[in-house]
N, C-alpha and C positions, 0 to 999 in steps of 0.2 A: 158281854165284853165291854170293857171300859175304853172309851176313846175320848181323850180330853177330859172334860168334866161331866161327861154324859155316859150313862150305861145303856148299852144296846142289847136287845135280845138276839141270840144267834139263830133262833128258830121261831117260826110262827108269824113273822112279819118281814116284808121286804122294804128296806130303807133306800133312800135316794142319795147318791153321791153326785153332786152337781159339778160340772166341768168348768173350770176357769182357766183358760189358756192365756198366758201372758207372753205369747210368742208372736213374731211377725209373720210366721209361715205355717201356722196350723192349717190342716187340710180343710177345716170347715168354718173356722171363725178367726183365721189368722189376722193379727194386727188390730182386732176390734177392742181388745181388753188389755193392751199392754201399757196403758197409762194408769197411774194409781187411781185417779178419780173415776175413770171408766170402769176399772176393775171393781172398785167399791160399789159402784152403782149396780153392776151386774150381780155381784155377790148379794146385795140387798134384795134384788129382784128374785134370785133363786131361793133365798131364804123365805121370802114371802110366798113363793109358789110351792114350797114344800120340801126343799132340800134339807137333808139331815147332816150331811158333811159336804164341805167344799174342797174339791181337789184342784190344787194349783200346780200348773205345769209350765216350765220355762224353756223346754226344748221340744219342738214338734217331733213326733215319732211316726208321722205319716210315711208311706212308701217313698223312698228316695230323699228322705229328710237330710238336712245338713247338720252334722254334729257340731256342737259348740264346746268351748272350754268350760271347765268347772267354774272358773271365775265369772264368766259371762252368764252362765245359768244361775249361779248364786246371786249375782247382781240383779237379775230379773225377778227371782222369786222371793228373796228375803224381804225387800221393802213391802211387797204385796201381802205376804204372810203377816208381817208386823202390823200393817194398816188394817187388815181384816180382823185380826185378833183384838185390836184396839177398839174397833167399832162394833163388833158382834161377838156373841158368845158361842157361835157354832163351831164344832170341831173342824180342824183344818188338816187336810192330807196334802202331802207334796209328792208330785209325780216325777220321780227321778230314779235312775239306775246307778248313780254315781255317789259313792260314800261321802265325798267331800261336800257335795251339795246337800245330802241328807243330814249330815252333821250340822251344817250351818242352818238348815231349815229347822231342825230340832231345837237348836239354841234360840232361834227366832220365835219359837212357840208352836211349831207344827205338832200335831197330835198323832199322825199316822204317816208311815212311809209306804208309798205305792211304787213297787219296783217291777218294771215290765220285763226284767230278765230273771226274776225269781232267785236272786242272790248269785247268779252264775256269771254275771258280767264283771263285777268288781269284787275281788276277793275280800275286801275290807267291809263290804256292805253289811254282812251278817253281824259282824262285831259292832259296828256303829249302831245298828238297830237294837242289839242286845243291851249295849251300854246305855242307850237312851231310855230303855224301858217302854218304848212306844209300841203301839199296835202296828202291824204291817199287812199289806196286801201283796202277795207274791204270785206273779203271773207266769203262766207257761209260755216259754219261748225257746227257740233253739236256732242255730245258725244254718240249718238245712231242713229239707222237707222229705227226707228219706225215711219214711215210716214202713215198718213191716206189718204191724197191726195197729192201725192209727190210734184208736181210742185207748188201747192198752199201753201203747208207747207214750201217749200224752200223760196218762195217769202215772206211769213209771217215772217220767221226767219230773212230775210234781212230787212224787215220793222222794226223789233225789233232792229237790228243793227243801222239802220238809226236813230231811236228814241234815242238810247244811244249817238250817235254822236251829234245830235242836242241839247240834254240836256246838253252836256258838252261844247257846244259853237263852235263846228266845223262847219264852213260855208258850205253851200250847194255846192258852187263852188270849194270846196276842196275834194269832195268825189267821188271816183270811186268804183263800186261794182264788185265783182267776184263771179260767181255762184258756184265755188268750185268743179270743176270736180276732182274726185279722193279722195274726203274727205267726209266721212260719207254717202257714196252712193254705191249701187251695180253696177255691170257692166251695167245692163239695165238702171239704174238710170242715169249713166253718159252719155249713148247714148241719153237718153231723154233730158237731159239738153242741149246737143249740137244741137239736132234736133229742140228744141223749144226755141233757144236763143233769138229770137225776143221778146218773152214774157217778158223778163227782162227789156225791154225798158219801160214797164208799170210803173216801179218804178221811172222813170224820172231822173235817174242818168246815167252817162257814165258807160259802162261795159267793163271789161277786161276778156278775156278768157285765161285760163292757162291749156293747154292740152299736152304740149310738152313732147314727149316720155313716156307718162303716161300709166298705166296698161290697160286702156280701149283700147288703140291702140295695145299694146302688145298682149292682149287676142284676139282681133279681127283678127290680122294678124299672130299670133303665132310667134312673133319676139322678140328678146332681146332689151333692151333699146337703144343700139347704132344703131339699124337698123329701127328705127321708124320715120324717117324723112318724108317719103312720107305720112304716116298716119297723122302725125302732120300737114302737108301742107293742107290736105283735110279739117281739122278742122279750119285752118286759113282762108281758102277761105269761109267757112261757117260763120266765125266771120265777115268777110268783108261784106258778103251779109246781115247779121243781123244788121250791123251798129255798131259793137263793136268799142270802142275807141282804145283799145290795145289788142295785143296778147303777151303773155309772153313765150319766146321760147329759146331753146339752139342753134338751127341751124339758125342763123340770115340771112345769105346770101340767103338760099333757100326760107325761108319764106318771106323775103323782095321781092324777085322776084315774088312769088306767089301773094302777095298783089298788086304789080304793075299791074300784068296781070288781076287779078280779078277786080281791080278798073277801068282799061281801058275798060273792057267788060261792066261794070255797068255805064260807062260814068261819073265817079267821077273825079273831077279835084283836 
């Protein structure tokens, strides 16, 4: 899969998407990286520690988050995208579910659109992604938790997302799927997604797992967000075993080392 100027294998190796939040209210690092210089410094650190893609987000999506306008979100992310692209060669993802922000980010040099609503929030998102020709990560989400058969319903929801993508003309080799840990799921649901990760390979698209510092880890270990790195690492190792293409994490160095060790044990080159 081509993301920016780099080719990524869709199987056989798990890559790292490093999280760069430029928001004042992110659940785990809010306000720390919302100035250009601080954002660049953190991006440099993540690249040094082993990040393969940097995911820039301008609106927190933690539980109870405050929605902001397209204009405000664009004003947050575009200068950071431009600055990171100017300083580094690493591919850039933009974490947004709004087509206007996605379009502005693409024009600013973003290489991947990461939509937490899987094309189902903004009816123009699929068109914007298709027109841009960029890769996309499409996450499972819904506005309720009324499942009849949880895993089958999640997979069916993702099939609907895939259908939206294909109808808009997004190429198969541009799509990554995210099962959406922490979104429209109970604690038990989140554990089940992680436990049954391999089943998402049935959908025939690369998978990204995003569990970093999330509540499923905090509830299990009774720890605040800043102390959830070990729990996150366990989920990363499970992602490697399940054949996920990406993990999206805050703590790049630690997760990079875990991937290296897991892949050595599994004899993956």
